[in-house]
C-alpha positions, 0 to 999 in steps of 0.5 A: 533512449530507454534505460537499461534495467541493470542500471536501475537504482545504482545511484540510490541508497544501496551499493550495487556491486553488479546486477544481482548483488551488493558491495555492502552488507544489507542489514535492515531492522525497520519495516519501512526500511525493508519496504524501501529496499523491496521497492528498489528490488521489485521495481528493478526485476519485476517492472524494468527488466520485463519492460526492457526484455519484452517486446510491446510491453503492456504499460499500465493505463494511468486511468486504471490506477484511479478508483474504482478499479476494474478487473483486468481479464487478460493475463500476461503469462510471460510477465512476472507475478508474485506475492509476499508477506513481511512481519516486524517480529520473529516467526513462531512456526507453530503459532502462525495462522498460515502455512509456509516452508521454513528457512533459517539464517545461518548466523541465527541458527548457529547462535541459538543452538544448544549443546551437542546438537549445534548445527554446522553452517554447511548443514543449515545452508544445505537444508535451505537449498534443499527447501528451495529445490523441492519447490522449484520446477525441474529445469531450474533446480540444477542452475539453482544448486550450482549458484547457491549450494554454498550460500546463505540464501536467507540473508537479504544480500542475495535476495536480488539473485533469488528473484528469478527463482522466487518468481517461478513459484506459485505461492508467497515468500516470507520475511521476518526478523531474527533474534537480533532484529534483522530482517531475513527471508524466513519462508517459502511457498506460503499460503494466505488463508482467506475466510472469504465467505465469512468476511463478506457476510460480516462486512455486509451485515455491519454495513446494513447491506445484508440481513440474516435470512434475507436471501433476496437482499443478499443476492441484490447487494452481494456484488456491491459488498464484494467490490467495496471490501476488495477496493478497501485493500486496493483490488477489484474483484480479481484473482485468487492471489490478490483476493487472498492477499487482501483478506489476509491483510485484513486479518493481520490488521485486526490482530494488530500485526506490524506487517507488509503484504505485497502482490504483483499480478500478471494481469494488472502489471502493478505492484500493490503494497498493503502495510501497517507499521504500527499506526492506529488506523482503521485500515492498513495503508495501500500503495501501488507502483507501475510503469505508465505513459505520460499524456502529451498534453502534460507539458509541464510535467514532461519538461520536469521529467526531462530536466530531472531524468525521471523518464525510463524511456524519454521517447515514449514518456514512460515513468515509474509512478507510486500512488498512495490511497486513502480508505473511506468507511462505508456510509449510506449517506455519502454522496458516492456510496460506492467510494471505498478508496481515493487517491491521497498522493502521487509521486514519480520515482527516479529510475537511477537514484530512487529520488521522489518527485512529489505532488504530481497528477498523472492519473488526473484525479479530479476530485470535485468540491462536492466530494471534498465537502462530503469528506469534511461533513463525514470527518474524513478530510485532512487538509495539507495545512491546519490552522485554527481559522481553517478548523473554524471554517470546517466546523461551520460547514459541518454544523450548518450542513448537519441540519438545514433547520438550524437557524442562522447563527446557532451552530449545533455542536452536537452534530459534530464529533467529540474531537470537533466540539473540543477544537471548537471551544479552543479557537483563539479569540484573534480569529473571530470577533463578535458582530458589532450590533449584537447586544452584550446580553445576547452575544453568545446566542448570535453568530460569529464572523471571521475578521478580515486580517491581512 
């Protein structure tokens, strides 16, 4: 039996009074909490609702979520699509690097006004409603006016009710904080700037795939550079909506912004999130959420989903999957030179509670030992457990693979990074013992072996 989309996440962290509204006021001051809220709303209205209402809904093939991504050339016009951006700060309209139509929350506008020009509540509401009407198709203007003419459309409480109208717009909507730090809908019809030509050429020059004035080299490597750059942000070479979102995210990350960019394409049917909450990372985080079908041979996972209630449709084995990816810096010496992304984490979302089932392998990511060793050598591998003994083994693998001419027992610390060399000098003595046959005068120049401790 298929889940009714109106019941989705009704037992979760947000108190839904009905399909489009909440029984409690929604006050969010943290970017990660906003992402959690948007996950519930977008999955409900942009994935589950079309699934229930569309005959022969095109589920996403789980293999399409495994890098490298292939462009989906067919666009499903009847399915929803949108783009949005959220900032962990108030917007400064003149100083922003993109264009958008401004919305003001009533409370913020009234409390920050001065003197006789203090705007009335009805005036702020009417101005926001008029901004919406100017960007909506004519057939939606009267229903919108009747539903929201007395409502503060900028607050998060009414965001689910606004979704049908936001999905009818071609451009992005914007979230930001007000003067009190609470998130609200701050703008409509936003355009994401993308210096595609400049970004591609700068990235190609930095990776050594381009040389200034070398047209033949540019023509030979242009497609590779475009594909690698786009996949760093979770997309193939694709539509303008996703391309501009990727390049806008790249620019915001370079500026040190705390932001969240989200895109749902009508071709890929996948909610892609690019965000950074202030972490010191070379690239922002990338996540994807989609409806997929479990393979019948995954019997253990099917049994766990049945027992936990994770199926959207138990008969068709449909689940909500969220995948987190890890980016890799370009390196010409990598085993797979074209690998920009790898799967970092897969988890299923419960359709009623939003509860997570972690550590699943739905997309069948079969990372080989060669790629794992490649990550260790390049310093990109992070294991689930980290102990001094495990770090010691990583150092031995890295240093031995760095130079085949290194004689036995003489690891070259210079081949590792400064952080690795530092950890090498602080290995607790209990994890290793010198070989018994080594003379005391030569102990430092001979190899060390890990003692077998049970």
